[in-house]
C-alpha positions in Angstrom: 89.8 61.1 80.7 87.0 63.5 78.4 86.5 61.5 75.2 87.5 64.9 73.7 91.1 64.9 71.1 92.5 67.7 70.3 91.4 67.5 66.5 87.9 68.3 68.0 89.1 70.7 70.5 87.9 74.1 68.3 83.9 72.0 67.8 83.6 71.6 72.4 85.3 75.5 72.4 82.4 77.1 70.1 79.5 74.9 72.0 81.2 75.6 75.8 83.6 78.6 75.8 80.9 81.0 77.6 80.7 78.5 80.2 84.3 77.6 80.3 84.6 81.8 80.7 82.8 82.2 83.2 83.9 79.9 85.4 87.9 80.7 84.7 86.8 84.6 85.6 84.7 84.0 88.8 87.3 81.2 90.5 84.8 78.1 90.1 87.0 76.3 86.9 88.2 73.1 88.0 90.8 70.5 86.2 89.2 67.1 85.9 90.4 63.9 86.7 94.0 63.3 85.0 94.2 59.7 83.1 97.3 57.7 84.4 99.6 55.4 82.8 102.9 53.4 83.9 105.6 54.2 81.6 108.0 51.1 81.2 111.6 52.1 82.4 114.6 51.4 80.5 116.2 50.0 84.3 112.9 47.8 84.8 110.2 48.7 87.3 107.8 51.6 85.6 106.9 54.6 86.5 103.4 56.4 86.1 102.7 59.6 84.4 100.0 61.7 84.3 98.4 63.0 81.8 95.7 65.9 81.7 92.2 66.0 79.4 92.9 68.4 76.4 90.7 71.4 78.0 92.7 71.1 81.0 96.4 71.2 79.1 94.9 74.8 76.6 93.5 75.8 80.2 97.3 75.2 81.5 99.1 76.2 78.6 97.5 79.6 78.4 98.4 80.4 82.1 102.1 79.3 80.7 101.6 82.4 77.9 100.3 84.4 80.6 102.7 83.9 83.3 105.9 83.3 81.7 107.1 86.1 80.6 106.4 88.3 83.7 108.0 85.3 86.0 110.8 84.7 83.9 112.9 88.1 84.6 112.4 87.5 88.4 113.4 84.2 88.0 116.3 84.9 85.5 117.8 87.3 88.3 118.8 85.0 90.8 
């Protein structure tokens, strides 16, 4: 949605990281719109797939890596 490709992320972060970091720390970061793609099903019909921007995916993965070790212990016990 934002036109940034995976290989362009390091350069994008070089220029924008400070403002992104401030938004994240202040709870003001807002994800961008998700690109919708229709994937054909083998049995017919289509399935809607949402593709987040590269920046949003980086934020999601960072949160996952931070929280997963904490929550996996809880869910493994259940």
